[in-house]
N, CA, C and O atoms as a printed pandas DataFrame, in Angstrom:
     atom_number atom_name residue_name chain_id  residue_number  x_coord  y_coord  z_coord
0              1         N          MET        A               1    0.479   -0.951    0.324
1              2        CA          MET        A               1   -0.130   -0.025   -0.335
2              3         C          MET        A               1    0.881    1.531    0.052
3              4         O          MET        A               1    1.481    2.136    0.940
4              5         N          SER        A               2    0.568    1.542   -1.078
5              6        CA          SER        A               2    1.692    3.470   -0.996
6              7         C          SER        A               2    0.589    4.667   -0.111
7              8         O          SER        A               2   -0.621    4.763    0.095
8              9         N          GLY        A               3    1.647    5.335    0.179
9             10        CA          GLY        A               3    1.268    6.461    0.962
10            11         C          GLY        A               3    0.842    7.777    0.565
11            12         O          GLY        A               3    1.422    7.930   -0.511
12            13         N          PRO        A               4    0.152    8.853    0.800
13            14        CA          PRO        A               4    0.260   10.038   -0.566
14            15         C          PRO        A               4    1.220   10.242   -1.202
15            16         O          PRO        A               4    2.130    9.614   -0.661
16            17         N          ALA        A               5    1.599   10.784   -2.097
17            18        CA          ALA        A               5    2.150   11.634   -3.110
18            19         C          ALA        A               5    2.547   12.304   -2.319
19            20         O          ALA        A               5    1.935   12.769   -1.357
20            21         N          LEU        A               6    4.178   12.518   -2.765
21            22        CA          LEU        A               6    5.008   13.861   -1.931
22            23         C          LEU        A               6    4.391   14.955   -2.906
23            24         O          LEU        A               6    3.724   14.878   -3.937
24            25         N          PRO        A               7    4.807   15.826   -2.278
25            26        CA          PRO        A               7    4.952   17.476   -2.984
26            27         C          PRO        A               7    6.183   17.326   -3.705
27            28         O          PRO        A               7    7.246   16.756   -3.456
28            29         N          PRO        A               8    5.609   18.203   -4.961
29            30        CA          PRO        A               8    7.308   18.131   -5.701
30            31         C          PRO        A               8    7.848   19.222   -5.123
31            32         O          PRO        A               8    8.189   19.827   -6.140
32            33         N          GLU        A               9    8.254   20.082   -3.998
33            34        CA          GLU        A               9    9.091   20.646   -3.870
34            35         C          GLU        A               9    9.913   19.801   -2.858
35            36         O          GLU        A               9   11.056   20.095   -2.509
36            37         N          VAL        A              10    8.967   18.342   -2.270
37            38        CA          VAL        A              10    9.560   17.278   -1.273
38            39         C          VAL        A              10   10.357   16.147   -2.591
39            40         O          VAL        A              10   11.489   15.662   -2.590
40            41         N          ARG        A              11    9.394   16.031   -3.473
41            42        CA          ARG        A              11    9.896   14.923   -4.459
42            43         C          ARG        A              11   11.086   14.853   -4.822
43            44         O          ARG        A              11   11.733   15.890   -4.681
44            45         N          PRO        A              12   11.702   13.810   -5.328
45            46        CA          PRO        A              12   13.234   13.814   -5.748
46            47         C          PRO        A              12   12.657   13.884   -6.974
47            48         O          PRO        A              12   11.509   13.473   -7.142
48            49         N          PRO        A              13   13.668   14.615   -8.349
49            50        CA          PRO        A              13   13.342   14.685   -9.508
50            51         C          PRO        A              13   13.880   13.542  -10.259
51            52         O          PRO        A              13   15.011   13.073  -10.131
52            53         N          ASP        A              14   12.896   13.116  -11.107
53            54        CA          ASP        A              14   14.035   12.077  -12.570
54            55         C          ASP        A              14   15.176   12.605  -12.725
55            56         O          ASP        A              14   15.562   13.739  -12.441
56            57         N          VAL        A              15   15.728   11.708  -13.207
57            58        CA          VAL        A              15   17.369   11.905  -14.223
58            59         C          VAL        A              15   17.235   11.371  -15.449
59            60         O          VAL        A              15   16.608   10.481  -16.023
60            61         N          ILE        A              16   18.121   12.304  -15.685
61            62        CA          ILE        A              16   18.305   11.746  -17.175
62            63         C          ILE        A              16   19.769   11.745  -17.719
63            64         O          ILE        A              16   20.054   12.836  -18.213
64            65         N          GLU        A              17   20.429   11.143  -17.749
65            66        CA          GLU        A              17   22.217   11.583  -17.771
66            67         C          GLU        A              17   22.727   10.852  -19.292
67            68         O          GLU        A              17   22.122    9.937  -19.850
68            69         N          ILE        A              18   23.957   11.492  -19.774
69            70        CA          ILE        A              18   24.496   11.350  -20.774
70            71         C          ILE        A              18   25.428   11.605  -20.210
71            72         O          ILE        A              18   25.653   12.540  -19.441
72            73         N          ARG        A              19   26.459   10.261  -20.766
73            74        CA          ARG        A              19   27.767   10.264  -20.970
74            75         C          ARG        A              19   28.971   10.512  -21.447
75            76         O          ARG        A              19   29.362    9.355  -21.598
76            77         N          GLY        A              20   29.591   10.990  -21.693
77            78        CA          GLY        A              20   31.011   10.471  -22.257
78            79         C          GLY        A              20   30.561   10.940  -24.042
79            80         O          GLY        A              20   30.591   10.198  -25.023
80            81         N          ILE        A              21   30.134   12.521  -23.973
81            82        CA          ILE        A              21   29.957   13.159  -25.122
82            83         C          ILE        A              21   31.650   13.559  -25.379
83            84         O          ILE        A              21   32.476   13.977  -24.568
84            85         N          ARG        A              22   31.755   13.321  -26.503
85            86        CA          ARG        A              22   33.538   13.533  -27.267
86            87         C          ARG        A              22   32.895   14.767  -27.664
87            88         O          ARG        A              22   31.742   15.183  -27.548
88            89         N          GLY        A              23   33.971   15.244  -28.171
89            90        CA          GLY        A              23   34.267   16.564  -29.203
90            91         C          GLY        A              23   36.146   16.945  -29.065
91            92         O          GLY        A              23   36.922   16.786  -28.122
92            93         N          PHE        A              24   36.289   17.325  -30.040
93            94        CA          PHE        A              24   37.375   18.172  -30.266
94            95         C          PHE        A              24   37.022   19.763  -30.330
95            96         O          PHE        A              24   36.394   20.497  -31.094
96            97         N          GLY        A              25   37.767   19.905  -29.111
97            98        CA          GLY        A              25   37.907   21.215  -29.037
98            99         C          GLY        A              25   39.432   22.076  -28.877
99           100         O          GLY        A              25   40.533   21.551  -28.708
100          101         N          ARG        A              26   39.139   23.488  -28.980
101          102        CA          ARG        A              26   40.519   24.366  -28.910
102          103         C          ARG        A              26   40.336   25.179  -27.517
103          104         O          ARG        A              26   40.226   26.400  -27.624
104          105         N          HIS        A              27   40.320   24.945  -26.986
105          106        CA          HIS        A              27   39.788   25.425  -25.549
106          107         C          HIS        A              27   41.205   25.234  -24.526
107          108         O          HIS        A              27   41.939   24.253  -24.412
108          109         N          GLY        A              28   41.264   26.590  -23.838
109          110        CA          GLY        A              28   42.551   26.928  -23.644
110          111         C          GLY        A              28   43.395   27.541  -23.141
111          112         O          GLY        A              28   44.050   27.868  -24.130
112          113         N          VAL        A              29   44.121   28.154  -21.906
113          114        CA          VAL        A              29   44.999   29.695  -21.960
114          115         C          VAL        A              29   46.052   29.628  -22.588
115          116         O          VAL        A              29   46.672   30.674  -22.783
116          117         N          PHE        A              30   46.598   28.275  -23.127
117          118        CA          PHE        A              30   47.538   28.414  -23.951
118          119         C          PHE        A              30   47.875   28.340  -25.419
119          120         O          PHE        A              30   47.153   27.565  -26.046
120          121         N          ASP        A              31   48.811   28.972  -26.116
121          122        CA          ASP        A              31   48.502   29.310  -27.672
122          123         C          ASP        A              31   48.530   27.539  -28.210
123          124         O          ASP        A              31   47.490   27.187  -28.767
124          125         N          HIS        A              32   49.403   26.684  -28.099
125          126        CA          HIS        A              32   49.842   25.167  -28.085
126          127         C          HIS        A              32   47.864   24.744  -28.032
127          128         O          HIS        A              32   47.271   24.212  -28.971
128          129         N          GLU        A              33   47.288   25.114  -26.861
129          130        CA          GLU        A              33   45.941   24.150  -26.422
130          131         C          GLU        A              33   44.927   24.959  -27.889
131          132         O          GLU        A              33   44.200   24.315  -28.644
132          133         N          ARG        A              34   45.206   26.733  -27.970
133          134        CA          ARG        A              34   43.919   27.138  -29.126
134          135         C          ARG        A              34   44.701   26.338  -30.972
135          136         O          ARG        A              34   43.914   25.820  -31.765
136          137         N          ALA        A              35   45.913   26.399  -31.226
137          138        CA          ALA        A              35   46.374   25.784  -31.827
138          139         C          ALA        A              35   45.991   24.320  -32.182
139          140         O          ALA        A              35   45.193   23.958  -33.046
140          141         N          ASP        A              36   46.443   23.848  -31.661
141          142        CA          ASP        A              36   46.606   22.209  -31.882
142          143         C          ASP        A              36   45.108   21.143  -31.458
143          144         O          ASP        A              36   44.855   19.979  -31.770
144          145         N          GLY        A              37   44.338   22.149  -30.635
145          146        CA          GLY        A              37   43.385   21.488  -29.740
146          147         C          GLY        A              37   43.461   19.814  -29.507
147          148         O          GLY        A              37   44.292   19.083  -30.047
148          149         N          GLN        A              38   42.863   19.570  -28.982
149          150        CA          GLN        A              38   42.447   18.729  -27.507
150          151         C          GLN        A              38   40.772   17.754  -27.534
151          152         O          GLN        A              38   39.750   18.293  -27.958
152          153         N          GLU        A              39   40.785   16.456  -27.065
153          154        CA          GLU        A              39   39.764   16.119  -27.126
154          155         C          GLU        A              39   39.136   16.409  -25.330
155          156         O          GLU        A              39   39.645   16.164  -24.236
156          157         N          PHE        A              40   37.734   17.074  -25.772
157          158        CA          PHE        A              40   36.789   17.119  -24.251
158          159         C          PHE        A              40   36.064   16.181  -24.103
159          160         O          PHE        A              40   35.636   15.682  -25.143
160          161         N          VAL        A              41   35.643   15.579  -22.817
161          162        CA          VAL        A              41   34.598   14.421  -23.141
162          163         C          VAL        A              41   33.585   15.081  -21.713
163          164         O          VAL        A              41   33.962   15.285  -20.559
164          165         N          VAL        A              42   32.131   15.310  -22.364
165          166        CA          VAL        A              42   31.564   15.698  -21.193
166          167         C          VAL        A              42   30.233   14.812  -20.849
167          168         O          VAL        A              42   29.680   13.976  -21.563
168          169         N          ASP        A              43   29.925   15.209  -19.665
169          170        CA          ASP        A              43   28.611   14.087  -18.916
170          171         C          ASP        A              43   27.474   15.317  -18.534
171          172         O          ASP        A              43   27.807   16.331  -17.921
172          173         N          VAL        A              44   26.493   15.129  -18.864
173          174        CA          VAL        A              44   25.171   15.953  -18.866
174          175         C          VAL        A              44   24.400   15.236  -17.499
175          176         O          VAL        A              44   24.373   14.006  -17.441
176          177         N          ARG        A              45   23.772   16.066  -16.395
177          178        CA          ARG        A              45   22.993   15.038  -15.499
178          179         C          ARG        A              45   21.604   16.244  -16.047
179          180         O          ARG        A              45   21.735   17.468  -16.065
180          181         N          LEU        A              46   20.635   15.657  -16.355
181          182        CA          LEU        A              46   18.920   16.539  -16.646
182          183         C          LEU        A              46   17.994   16.456  -15.495
183          184         O          LEU        A              46   17.448   15.373  -15.704
184          185         N          GLU        A              47   17.589   16.832  -14.639
185          186        CA          GLU        A              47   16.692   16.807  -13.406
186          187         C          GLU        A              47   15.507   17.127  -14.301
187          188         O          GLU        A              47   15.565   17.974  -15.192
188          189         N          LEU        A              48   14.354   16.355  -13.995
189          190        CA          LEU        A              48   13.332   16.886  -14.640
190          191         C          LEU        A              48   12.005   15.914  -14.401
191          192         O          LEU        A              48   12.339   14.732  -14.485
192          193         N          ASP        A              49   10.789   16.067  -14.164
193          194        CA          ASP        A              49    9.511   15.424  -14.016
194          195         C          ASP        A              49    9.177   14.173  -15.365
195          196         O          ASP        A              49    8.386   14.582  -16.216
196          197         N          THR        A              50    9.493   13.347  -15.486
197          198        CA          THR        A              50    9.378   12.288  -16.611
198          199         C          THR        A              50    8.147   11.585  -16.702
199          200         O          THR        A              50    7.978   10.794  -17.630
200          201         N          ARG        A              51    6.862   11.872  -15.453
201          202        CA          ARG        A              51    5.519   11.406  -15.664
202          203         C          ARG        A              51    4.836   11.617  -16.469
203          204         O          ARG        A              51    3.863   10.911  -16.739
204          205         N          PRO        A              52    5.283   13.009  -17.277
205          206        CA          PRO        A              52    3.861   13.685  -18.467
206          207         C          PRO        A              52    4.206   12.449  -19.439
207          208         O          PRO        A              52    3.290   11.665  -19.689
208          209         N          ALA        A              53    5.464   12.235  -19.995
209          210        CA          ALA        A              53    5.831   11.434  -20.945
210          211         C          ALA        A              53    5.831   10.616  -20.641
211          212         O          ALA        A              53    6.311    9.979  -21.578
212          213         N          ALA        A              54    5.537    9.692  -19.581
213          214        CA          ALA        A              54    5.400    8.037  -19.161
214          215         C          ALA        A              54    3.713    7.802  -19.364
215          216         O          ALA        A              54    3.159    6.844  -19.903
216          217         N          ALA        A              55    3.201    8.804  -18.849
217          218        CA          ALA        A              55    2.089    8.476  -19.039
218          219         C          ALA        A              55    1.701    8.903  -20.763
219          220         O          ALA        A              55    0.811    8.171  -21.197
220          221         N          SER        A              56    2.064    9.638  -21.485
221          222        CA          SER        A              56    1.427    9.957  -22.903
222          223         C          SER        A              56    2.083    8.842  -23.845
223          224         O          SER        A              56    1.433    8.092  -24.573
224          225         N          ASP        A              57    3.757    8.858  -23.685
225          226        CA          ASP        A              57    4.501    8.156  -24.316
226          227         C          ASP        A              57    4.872    8.470  -25.669
227          228         O          ASP        A              57    5.143    7.802  -26.667
228          229         N          GLN        A              58    4.769   10.211  -25.278
229          230        CA          GLN        A              58    5.194   11.034  -26.499
230          231         C          GLN        A              58    6.558   11.551  -26.160
231          232         O          GLN        A              58    6.823   12.159  -25.123
232          233         N          LEU        A              59    7.344   11.281  -27.048
233          234        CA          LEU        A              59    8.749   12.408  -26.932
234          235         C          LEU        A              59    8.375   13.322  -26.789
235          236         O          LEU        A              59    8.877   13.529  -25.684
236          237         N          ALA        A              60    7.563   14.615  -27.107
237          238        CA          ALA        A              60    7.282   16.055  -27.247
238          239         C          ALA        A              60    6.710   15.804  -26.117
239          240         O          ALA        A              60    5.518   15.564  -26.310
240          241         N          ASP        A              61    7.075   15.733  -24.748
241          242        CA          ASP        A              61    6.816   15.581  -23.813
242          243         C          ASP        A              61    7.776   15.296  -22.559
243          244         O          ASP        A              61    7.534   15.320  -21.352
244          245         N          THR        A              62    9.050   14.994  -23.332
245          246        CA          THR        A              62   10.375   15.152  -22.170
246          247         C          THR        A              62   11.499   15.233  -23.125
247          248         O          THR        A              62   11.535   15.216  -24.356
248          249         N          VAL        A              63   12.580   15.343  -22.036
249          250        CA          VAL        A              63   13.530   16.205  -23.037
250          251         C          VAL        A              63   14.186   15.112  -23.885
251          252         O          VAL        A              63   14.429   13.988  -23.447
252          253         N          ASN        A              64   14.481   15.562  -25.250
253          254        CA          ASN        A              64   15.384   14.974  -26.072
254          255         C          ASN        A              64   16.567   14.975  -25.987
255          256         O          ASN        A              64   17.338   15.905  -26.221
256          257         N          TYR        A              65   16.852   13.645  -25.551
257          258        CA          TYR        A              65   18.052   13.356  -24.960
258          259         C          TYR        A              65   19.383   13.374  -26.165
259          260         O          TYR        A              65   20.569   13.577  -25.903
260          261         N          GLY        A              66   18.887   13.147  -27.295
261          262        CA          GLY        A              66   19.764   13.305  -28.492
262          263         C          GLY        A              66   19.519   14.806  -29.127
263          264         O          GLY        A              66   20.410   15.066  -29.935
264          265         N          LEU        A              67   19.076   15.292  -29.060
265          266        CA          LEU        A              67   19.109   16.481  -29.602
266          267         C          LEU        A              67   20.334   17.323  -28.020
267          268         O          LEU        A              67   21.250   18.057  -28.392
268          269         N          VAL        A              68   20.179   17.113  -26.694
269          270        CA          VAL        A              68   21.157   17.497  -26.100
270          271         C          VAL        A              68   22.184   17.482  -26.407
271          272         O          VAL        A              68   22.880   18.497  -26.403
272          273         N          ALA        A              69   22.753   15.894  -26.902
273          274        CA          ALA        A              69   23.665   15.246  -26.927
274          275         C          ALA        A              69   24.500   16.477  -28.204
275          276         O          ALA        A              69   25.555   17.111  -28.165
276          277         N          GLU        A              70   23.744   16.396  -28.904
277          278        CA          GLU        A              70   24.333   17.090  -30.606
278          279         C          GLU        A              70   24.531   18.786  -30.090
279          280         O          GLU        A              70   25.306   19.510  -30.714
280          281         N          GLN        A              71   23.869   19.228  -29.085
281          282        CA          GLN        A              71   24.162   20.828  -28.397
282          283         C          GLN        A              71   25.355   20.840  -28.192
283          284         O          GLN        A              71   26.194   21.441  -28.862
284          285         N          VAL        A              72   25.628   19.837  -26.760
285          286        CA          VAL        A              72   26.915   19.932  -26.352
286          287         C          VAL        A              72   28.444   19.552  -27.068
287          288         O          VAL        A              72   29.622   19.864  -26.887
288          289         N          HIS        A              73   27.621   18.647  -28.025
289          290        CA          HIS        A              73   28.710   18.002  -29.180
290          291         C          HIS        A              73   29.109   19.528  -29.445
291          292         O          HIS        A              73   30.142   20.033  -29.007
292          293         N          ALA        A              74   28.161   20.190  -30.214
293          294        CA          ALA        A              74   27.976   21.619  -31.057
294          295         C          ALA        A              74   29.026   22.290  -29.874
295          296         O          ALA        A              74   30.175   22.518  -30.251
296          297         N          ALA        A              75   28.656   22.620  -28.421
297          298        CA          ALA        A              75   29.343   23.312  -27.860
298          299         C          ALA        A              75   30.632   23.428  -27.660
299          300         O          ALA        A              75   31.290   24.468  -27.692
300          301         N          ILE        A              76   31.133   21.944  -27.374
301          302        CA          ILE        A              76   32.482   21.711  -27.002
302          303         C          ILE        A              76   33.652   21.636  -28.321
303          304         O          ILE        A              76   34.844   21.497  -28.048
304          305         N          GLU        A              77   33.136   21.752  -29.890
305          306        CA          GLU        A              77   33.308   21.950  -30.968
306          307         C          GLU        A              77   33.145   23.466  -31.629
307          308         O          GLU        A              77   33.152   23.698  -32.838
308          309         N          SER        A              78   32.978   24.561  -30.444
309          310        CA          SER        A              78   32.850   25.753  -31.245
310          311         C          SER        A              78   33.098   26.672  -30.178
311          312         O          SER        A              78   32.641   26.553  -29.041
312          313         N          ASP        A              79   33.842   27.598  -30.588
313          314        CA          ASP        A              79   33.679   29.229  -30.129
314          315         C          ASP        A              79   35.001   28.796  -29.019
315          316         O          ASP        A              79   34.860   28.315  -27.894
316          317         N          PRO        A              80   35.563   28.942  -29.322
317          318        CA          PRO        A              80   36.708   28.535  -28.031
318          319         C          PRO        A              80   36.930   29.331  -26.896
319          320         O          PRO        A              80   36.686   30.521  -27.094
320          321         N          VAL        A              81   37.280   29.072  -25.877
321          322        CA          VAL        A              81   37.258   29.847  -24.631
322          323         C          VAL        A              81   38.813   29.548  -23.780
323          324         O          VAL        A              81   39.728   28.812  -24.149
324          325         N          ASP        A              82   38.754   30.114  -22.950
325          326        CA          ASP        A              82   40.121   30.233  -21.929
326          327         C          ASP        A              82   39.945   28.694  -20.897
327          328         O          ASP        A              82   40.653   27.687  -20.896
328          329         N          LEU        A              83   38.766   29.011  -20.112
329          330        CA          LEU        A              83   38.677   28.117  -19.592
330          331         C          LEU        A              83   37.750   27.057  -19.176
331          332         O          LEU        A              83   36.664   27.634  -19.221
332          333         N          ILE        A              84   37.567   26.043  -18.857
333          334        CA          ILE        A              84   36.527   24.607  -18.455
334          335         C          ILE        A              84   35.473   25.206  -17.791
335          336         O          ILE        A              84   34.321   24.803  -17.953
336          337         N          GLU        A              85   35.783   26.241  -16.970
337          338        CA          GLU        A              85   34.426   26.435  -16.132
338          339         C          GLU        A              85   33.534   27.741  -17.148
339          340         O          GLU        A              85   32.352   28.007  -16.929
340          341         N          THR        A              86   34.061   28.186  -17.847
341          342        CA          THR        A              86   33.259   29.037  -18.912
342          343         C          THR        A              86   32.570   28.178  -20.073
343          344         O          THR        A              86   31.586   28.756  -20.536
344          345         N          LEU        A              87   32.840   26.976  -20.638
345          346        CA          LEU        A              87   32.728   25.830  -20.895
346          347         C          LEU        A              87   31.458   25.414  -20.426
347          348         O          LEU        A              87   30.386   25.618  -20.995
348          349         N          ALA        A              88   31.663   24.743  -19.220
349          350        CA          ALA        A              88   30.745   24.118  -17.859
350          351         C          ALA        A              88   29.134   24.960  -17.738
351          352         O          ALA        A              88   28.036   24.528  -17.386
352          353         N          GLN        A              89   29.635   26.501  -18.258
353          354        CA          GLN        A              89   28.600   27.460  -17.828
354          355         C          GLN        A              89   27.593   27.431  -18.734
355          356         O          GLN        A              89   26.379   27.444  -18.528
356          357         N          ARG        A              90   28.351   27.381  -20.022
357          358        CA          ARG        A              90   27.612   27.314  -21.303
358          359         C          ARG        A              90   27.121   26.026  -22.144
359          360         O          ARG        A              90   26.519   26.152  -23.210
360          361         N          ILE        A              91   27.425   24.804  -21.581
361          362        CA          ILE        A              91   26.289   23.707  -21.830
362          363         C          ILE        A              91   25.181   23.763  -20.477
363          364         O          ILE        A              91   24.052   23.271  -20.451
364          365         N          ALA        A              92   25.728   24.355  -19.618
365          366        CA          ALA        A              92   24.499   24.501  -17.998
366          367         C          ALA        A              92   23.594   25.265  -18.560
367          368         O          ALA        A              92   22.480   25.011  -18.102
368          369         N          ASP        A              93   23.588   26.303  -19.554
369          370        CA          ASP        A              93   22.911   27.185  -19.693
370          371         C          ASP        A              93   22.067   26.423  -20.573
371          372         O          ASP        A              93   20.900   26.270  -20.213
372          373         N          LEU        A              94   22.458   25.898  -21.702
373          374        CA          LEU        A              94   21.507   25.168  -23.334
374          375         C          LEU        A              94   21.250   24.025  -22.403
375          376         O          LEU        A              94   20.466   23.491  -23.188
376          377         N          CYS        A              95   21.255   23.154  -21.325
377          378        CA          CYS        A              95   20.431   22.362  -20.696
378          379         C          CYS        A              95   19.532   22.930  -19.782
379          380         O          CYS        A              95   18.494   22.283  -19.641
380          381         N          LEU        A              96   19.638   23.960  -19.121
381          382        CA          LEU        A              96   18.466   24.571  -18.737
382          383         C          LEU        A              96   17.796   25.418  -19.268
383          384         O          LEU        A              96   16.912   26.117  -18.772
384          385         N          ALA        A              97   18.497   25.371  -21.104
385          386        CA          ALA        A              97   16.757   26.416  -21.844
386          387         C          ALA        A              97   15.412   26.181  -21.790
387          388         O          ALA        A              97   14.477   26.977  -21.881
388          389         N          ASP        A              98   15.428   24.146  -21.514
389          390        CA          ASP        A              98   14.422   23.410  -21.352
390          391         C          ASP        A              98   13.478   23.789  -20.384
391          392         O          ASP        A              98   14.044   23.723  -19.292
392          393         N          ARG        A              99   12.471   24.104  -20.271
393          394        CA          ARG        A              99   11.853   25.023  -19.428
394          395         C          ARG        A              99   11.542   23.394  -18.423
395          396         O          ARG        A              99   11.151   23.525  -17.263
396          397         N          ARG        A             100   11.718   22.226  -18.894
397          398        CA          ARG        A             100   10.908   20.957  -18.156
398          399         C          ARG        A             100   12.393   20.717  -17.100
399          400         O          ARG        A             100   12.334   20.221  -15.975
400          401         N          VAL        A             101   13.682   21.200  -17.779
401          402        CA          VAL        A             101   14.824   20.802  -16.775
402          403         C          VAL        A             101   14.829   21.704  -15.867
403          404         O          VAL        A             101   15.169   22.870  -16.065
404          405         N          THR        A             102   14.433   21.217  -14.743
405          406        CA          THR        A             102   15.206   21.942  -13.203
406          407         C          THR        A             102   16.220   22.684  -12.568
407          408         O          THR        A             102   16.384   23.771  -12.015
408          409         N          GLY        A             103   17.093   21.231  -12.995
409          410        CA          GLY        A             103   18.221   21.336  -12.679
410          411         C          GLY        A             103   19.468   20.618  -13.400
411          412         O          GLY        A             103   18.907   19.772  -14.096
412          413         N          THR        A             104   20.473   20.527  -13.555
413          414        CA          THR        A             104   21.734   19.704  -14.234
414          415         C          THR        A             104   22.729   20.059  -13.621
415          416         O          THR        A             104   23.049   21.111  -13.068
416          417         N          ALA        A             105   23.308   18.880  -13.789
417          418        CA          ALA        A             105   24.552   18.848  -13.448
418          419         C          ALA        A             105   25.835   18.843  -14.466
419          420         O          ALA        A             105   26.147   17.780  -15.003
420          421         N          VAL        A             106   26.431   19.805  -14.676
421          422        CA          VAL        A             106   27.543   19.578  -16.064
422          423         C          VAL        A             106   29.390   18.901  -15.956
423          424         O          VAL        A             106   30.303   19.611  -15.534
424          425         N          THR        A             107   29.559   17.703  -16.346
425          426        CA          THR        A             107   31.102   17.719  -16.212
426          427         C          THR        A             107   31.912   17.603  -17.112
427          428         O          THR        A             107   31.426   16.858  -17.962
428          429         N          ILE        A             108   33.014   17.980  -17.423
429          430        CA          ILE        A             108   33.879   18.798  -18.350
430          431         C          ILE        A             108   35.149   17.825  -17.692
431          432         O          ILE        A             108   35.486   17.852  -16.508
432          433         N          HIS        A             109   35.831   16.868  -18.877
433          434        CA          HIS        A             109   36.693   16.301  -18.546
434          435         C          HIS        A             109   37.643   16.687  -19.581
435          436         O          HIS        A             109   37.394   16.735  -20.785
436          437         N          LYS        A             110   38.841   16.980  -18.972
437          438        CA          LYS        A             110   39.856   17.602  -20.091
438          439         C          LYS        A             110   41.398   16.614  -19.504
439          440         O          LYS        A             110   42.272   17.006  -18.731
440          441         N          PRO        A             111   41.275   15.144  -20.267
441          442        CA          PRO        A             111   42.009   14.290  -20.123
442          443         C          PRO        A             111   43.937   14.812  -20.584
443          444         O          PRO        A             111   44.935   14.567  -19.906
444          445         N          SER        A             112   43.872   15.496  -21.814
445          446        CA          SER        A             112   45.047   16.061  -22.118
446          447         C          SER        A             112   45.278   17.465  -21.957
447          448         O          SER        A             112   45.745   18.089  -22.911
448          449         N          ALA        A             113   45.036   18.002  -20.964
449          450        CA          ALA        A             113   45.533   19.247  -20.231
450          451         C          ALA        A             113   46.866   19.345  -19.634
451          452         O          ALA        A             113   47.475   18.584  -18.880
452          453         N          PRO        A             114   47.170   20.484  -20.165
453          454        CA          PRO        A             114   49.111   20.559  -19.725
454          455         C          PRO        A             114   49.386   21.040  -18.325
455          456         O          PRO        A             114   49.483   22.044  -17.619
456          457         N          ILE        A             115   49.473   19.297  -18.350
457          458        CA          ILE        A             115   50.056   19.562  -16.648
458          459         C          ILE        A             115   51.522   18.469  -16.664
459          460         O          ILE        A             115   51.646   17.284  -16.974
460          461         N          THR        A             116   52.232   19.221  -16.309
461          462        CA          THR        A             116   53.684   18.512  -16.170
462          463         C          THR        A             116   54.193   17.090  -15.568
463          464         O          THR        A             116   55.255   16.489  -15.725
464          465         N          VAL        A             117   53.225   16.837  -14.944
465          466        CA          VAL        A             117   53.225   15.208  -13.956
466          467         C          VAL        A             117   52.332   14.490  -14.277
467          468         O          VAL        A             117   51.244   14.960  -14.611
468          469         N          PRO        A             118   52.631   12.883  -14.249
469          470        CA          PRO        A             118   51.920   11.926  -14.662
470          471         C          PRO        A             118   50.309   12.506  -13.977
471          472         O          PRO        A             118   50.468   13.135  -12.931
472          473         N          PHE        A             119   49.224   12.405  -14.312
473          474        CA          PHE        A             119   47.675   12.397  -14.341
474          475         C          PHE        A             119   46.913   12.143  -14.954
475          476         O          PHE        A             119   46.998   12.370  -16.161
476          477         N          ASP        A             120   45.602   11.439  -14.295
477          478        CA          ASP        A             120   44.770   10.582  -15.244
478          479         C          ASP        A             120   43.505   11.507  -16.128
479          480         O          ASP        A             120   43.142   11.277  -17.281
480          481         N          ASP        A             121   43.099   12.353  -15.416
481          482        CA          ASP        A             121   41.845   13.248  -15.859
482          483         C          ASP        A             121   42.072   14.750  -14.963
483          484         O          ASP        A             121   42.850   14.822  -14.012
484          485         N          VAL        A             122   41.369   15.733  -15.388
485          486        CA          VAL        A             122   41.710   16.820  -14.754
486          487         C          VAL        A             122   39.854   16.861  -15.536
487          488         O          VAL        A             122   39.485   16.706  -16.700
488          489         N          VAL        A             123   38.919   17.193  -14.006
489          490        CA          VAL        A             123   37.087   17.168  -13.881
490          491         C          VAL        A             123   37.220   17.999  -13.585
491          492         O          VAL        A             123   38.202   18.366  -12.939
492          493         N          LEU        A             124   36.164   18.766  -13.972
493          494        CA          LEU        A             124   35.328   20.115  -13.182
494          495         C          LEU        A             124   33.461   19.670  -13.391
495          496         O          LEU        A             124   32.828   19.439  -14.421
496          497         N          THR        A             125   33.032   19.690  -11.982
497          498        CA          THR        A             125   31.525   19.819  -12.413
498          499         C          THR        A             125   30.695   21.016  -12.368
499          500         O          THR        A             125   31.174   22.087  -11.995
500          501         N          VAL        A             126   29.653   20.913  -12.675
501          502        CA          VAL        A             126   29.110   22.912  -11.947
502          503         C          VAL        A             126   27.678   22.174  -11.844
503          504         O          VAL        A             126   27.288   21.383  -12.702
504          505         N          GLN        A             127   26.907   22.541  -10.641
505          506        CA          GLN        A             127   25.430   22.610  -10.871
506          507         C          GLN        A             127   24.566   23.749  -10.814
507          508         O          GLN        A             127   24.866   24.730  -10.134
508          509         N          ARG        A             128   23.621   23.689  -11.415
509          510        CA          ARG        A             128   23.200   24.446  -11.753
510          511         C          ARG        A             128   21.860   24.232  -11.420
511          512         O          ARG        A             128   21.588   23.032  -11.455
512          513         N          ARG        A             129   20.556   25.230  -10.991
513          514        CA          ARG        A             129   19.170   25.066  -11.031
514          515         C          ARG        A             129   18.791   25.835  -11.972
515          516         O          ARG        A             129   19.530   26.662  -12.506
516          517         N          ALA        A             130   17.292   25.588  -12.347
517          518        CA          ALA        A             130   16.389   26.769  -13.187
518          519         C          ALA        A             130   16.105   27.740  -12.507
519          520         O          ALA        A             130   15.922   27.595  -11.298
520          521         N          GLY        A             131   16.003   28.898  -13.078
521          522        CA          GLY        A             131   15.901   30.098  -12.512
522          523         C          GLY        A             131   17.266   31.181  -11.571
523          524         O          GLY        A             131   17.278   32.320  -11.105
524          525         N          GLU        A             132   18.187   30.135  -11.658
525          526        CA          GLU        A             132   19.469   30.810  -11.201
526          527         C          GLU        A             132   20.086   31.850  -12.244
527          528         O          GLU        A             132   20.045   31.635  -13.456
528          529         N          SER        A             133   20.762   33.193  -11.589
529          530        CA          SER        A             133   21.701   33.877  -13.118
530          531         C          SER        A             133   23.045   33.045  -12.983
531          532         O          SER        A             133   23.499   32.670  -11.903
532          533         N          SER        A             134   23.607   32.812  -14.190
533          534        CA          SER        A             134   24.753   32.770  -14.243
534          535         C          SER        A             134   25.720   33.310  -13.731
535          536         O          SER        A             134   26.859   32.980  -14.062
């Protein structure tokens, strides 16, 4: 037997995650990063209510994650910026452009960062809520 439904402000959001979106970008503060470019890998987490889509079984009632992946890929590969923080904010803003997305987390991986010691990856994650100013 289930209890009463939780109010929206208490109910945890549903989540769509897209992991490992790869793109070749020219982001970085050093001239060689801009000239040579490197691979960036992005993970996005979209928080939303998927119940309308579950009820209707219609793509129009949810976030089209294929389109989001294409937009993220385009953001990686266009308009170079100095900092991955700027790239992460740009991607968070495009994720939040869909009114159904109430929150997002964007993780940028920069595995070829210009670091002089052995390392596996440089990772930045930003978390944003709808309605927050960037």
